[in-house]
C-alpha positions as CSV (number, residue, x, y, z in Angstrom):
1,M,-42.5,76.9,8.3
2,G,-39.6,78.4,10.2
3,S,-36.0,78.9,9.2
4,G,-34.1,75.7,9.2
5,A,-37.2,73.5,9.2
6,S,-37.5,70.5,6.9
7,V,-40.3,68.4,5.5
8,K,-39.6,64.9,4.5
9,I,-42.0,63.5,1.9
10,G,-42.2,59.8,1.0
11,N,-42.9,58.5,-2.4
12,R,-46.2,56.7,-1.7
13,T,-47.7,57.2,-5.2
14,G,-44.7,56.5,-7.4
15,S,-44.3,60.2,-8.2
16,G,-42.9,61.9,-5.1
17,W,-43.3,65.5,-6.1
18,T,-47.1,65.1,-6.4
19,D,-47.0,63.9,-2.8
20,L,-46.7,67.6,-2.1
21,S,-50.4,67.8,-2.8
22,R,-51.3,65.4,0.1
23,V,-52.5,66.6,3.5
24,I,-49.8,66.8,6.1
25,A,-50.5,67.4,9.8
26,P,-49.1,70.6,11.5
27,P,-47.0,72.6,11.7
28,P,-49.1,75.3,10.0
29,L,-47.9,76.4,6.7
30,D,-48.4,79.6,4.6
31,R,-50.7,78.2,1.9
32,V,-50.8,79.4,-1.7
33,Q,-53.6,81.9,-1.6
34,S,-54.9,81.3,-5.1
35,G,-53.4,77.8,-5.4
36,I,-55.4,74.7,-6.4
37,A,-53.1,72.1,-4.8
38,T,-55.4,69.1,-5.0
39,Y,-55.2,65.5,-6.0
40,Q,-58.3,63.7,-7.4
41,T,-58.3,59.9,-7.5
42,A,-59.8,57.8,-10.3
43,D,-62.9,57.3,-8.1
44,G,-63.4,61.1,-7.8
45,E,-62.1,61.4,-4.3
46,R,-60.3,64.7,-3.7
47,Y,-57.4,65.5,-1.4
48,D,-56.3,69.0,-0.5
49,G,-52.6,69.6,-0.6
50,I,-50.4,71.5,1.7
51,G,-50.3,74.5,-0.7
52,L,-46.5,74.7,-1.4
53,I,-47.2,74.4,-5.2
54,D,-50.1,75.7,-7.2
55,V,-51.0,72.4,-9.0
56,R,-54.0,70.2,-9.5
57,T,-53.4,66.5,-10.2
58,E,-56.0,63.9,-11.4
59,A,-55.5,60.2,-11.8
60,G,-55.3,59.1,-15.4
61,K,-56.4,55.9,-17.0
62,K,-53.2,55.3,-18.9
63,R,-49.6,55.3,-17.5
64,F,-47.0,57.4,-19.1
65,I,-43.8,55.3,-19.2
66,G,-40.5,56.1,-21.0
67,D,-37.7,58.5,-21.5
68,V,-38.3,62.2,-21.0
69,V,-36.3,65.1,-22.6
70,V,-37.1,68.6,-21.4
71,L,-35.9,72.0,-22.5
72,S,-35.3,73.6,-19.1
73,A,-36.9,76.9,-18.1
74,I,-34.1,77.5,-15.5
75,E,-32.2,80.5,-16.8
76,G,-28.5,79.9,-17.4
77,L,-28.7,76.1,-17.0
78,T,-26.0,74.5,-19.3
79,P,-26.8,72.2,-21.0
80,S,-30.3,73.5,-21.2
81,T,-31.8,70.0,-21.5
82,L,-32.9,67.7,-18.7
83,V,-33.3,64.0,-19.2
84,G,-35.1,61.4,-17.1
85,F,-37.6,58.6,-17.0
86,E,-41.3,58.9,-16.3
87,N,-43.7,56.3,-15.0
88,H,-46.9,57.8,-13.8
89,S,-50.6,58.0,-14.4
90,G,-51.1,61.4,-12.8
91,R,-52.3,64.3,-14.9
92,T,-50.9,67.5,-13.4
93,F,-52.0,71.0,-14.4
94,L,-50.2,74.1,-13.2
95,G,-52.0,77.0,-11.6
96,P,-51.0,80.6,-12.3
97,N,-48.4,80.7,-9.5
98,A,-46.5,77.7,-10.7
99,K,-44.2,77.9,-13.7
100,P,-43.2,74.8,-15.7
101,L,-39.7,73.3,-15.1
102,G,-39.5,73.0,-18.8
103,K,-41.0,72.2,-22.2
104,V,-41.3,68.5,-23.1
105,L,-39.3,67.6,-26.2
106,K,-39.8,63.8,-25.8
107,G,-42.2,62.0,-23.5
108,H,-45.4,63.0,-21.9
109,G,-44.6,65.4,-19.0
110,N,-47.2,66.6,-16.6
111,N,-50.3,65.5,-18.4
112,G,-49.5,64.4,-21.9
113,S,-51.2,67.4,-23.5
114,D,-49.7,70.8,-22.7
115,H,-46.0,69.9,-23.3
116,R,-45.0,71.0,-19.8
117,E,-42.9,69.1,-17.3
118,G,-42.7,69.7,-13.6
119,C,-43.1,73.0,-11.9
120,I,-41.1,75.7,-10.2
121,Q,-42.6,77.9,-7.5
122,G,-40.5,79.8,-5.1
123,G,-37.8,77.5,-3.9
124,V,-39.7,74.3,-4.8
125,I,-39.0,72.3,-7.9
126,G,-41.3,69.4,-8.7
127,T,-41.0,66.8,-11.5
128,Y,-42.2,63.5,-12.7
129,M,-38.7,62.8,-14.0
130,H,-36.8,60.2,-12.1
131,G,-34.4,57.3,-13.1
132,S,-31.3,58.8,-11.6
133,L,-32.4,62.4,-12.4
134,L,-29.5,64.2,-10.6
135,P,-26.7,61.9,-11.8
136,K,-27.8,62.2,-15.4
137,N,-28.3,66.0,-15.0
138,P,-25.3,67.2,-13.0
139,H,-26.0,70.7,-14.1
140,L,-29.3,70.6,-12.3
141,A,-27.7,69.1,-9.2
142,D,-25.2,72.0,-9.3
143,H,-28.0,74.5,-9.6
144,L,-29.8,73.1,-6.6
145,I,-26.6,73.0,-4.5
146,A,-25.7,76.5,-5.5
147,A,-29.2,77.7,-4.6
148,A,-28.9,76.1,-1.1
149,L,-25.5,77.6,-0.6
150,S,-26.7,81.0,-1.6
151,R,-29.6,80.7,0.8
152,R,-27.2,79.9,3.6
153,G,-25.0,82.9,2.9
154,G,-22.8,82.0,0.0
155,G,-20.0,79.7,-0.8
156,A,-18.9,78.5,-4.2
157,L,-19.1,75.0,-5.6
158,S,-15.8,73.4,-6.3
159,H,-15.4,72.2,-9.9
160,L,-16.0,68.5,-10.3
161,D,-15.4,66.4,-13.4
162,D,-18.9,65.7,-14.7
163,S,-17.8,64.1,-17.9
164,A,-19.2,60.7,-17.1
165,E,-22.5,62.1,-16.0
166,L,-22.7,64.4,-19.0
167,A,-21.9,61.4,-21.2
168,A,-24.9,59.6,-19.7
169,H,-27.0,62.7,-20.3
170,G,-25.9,62.8,-23.9
171,W,-26.6,59.1,-24.4
172,I,-30.2,59.5,-23.2
173,L,-30.6,62.4,-25.6
174,Q,-29.4,60.3,-28.5
175,R,-31.6,57.3,-27.5
176,A,-34.6,59.6,-27.2
177,Q,-34.0,60.9,-30.8
178,R,-33.9,57.4,-32.2
179,R,-37.3,56.5,-30.7
């Protein structure tokens, strides 16, 4: 994809980041050379992805529903936790080119077994967390905006009062500990 191009991906499966593993028509993209980037339905049908992220997703029999708390792998993120809500039956496994967004402290994450949530690969971040993800994690929103500004040549974020958003973040952390 060229500079300034954008890809808009709908949320057809209930977990928008795994839509990155669906086939999308041209323009041609640089695919992950060793990437898996597939989705397999419960019936065994396989779909190749566009190769932006090195993941393999399979349909699971049981839905994972509930709060998620993750210790973020993003260096320097403060607070270091991310909170959200998951509602998915996909079982996603990371290939060697994708790194986890974080370690699951509460919830199921990518597949319910490896304690990983989401992925980071290059400039792409994918996650099963939703439920007002960015408002409840203003530090992640700031990280994404700062990365976009840096890519465009700089500029600093103005300080905003995130106390209400961080209070919501803290409330989800407390609720998750009680369950």
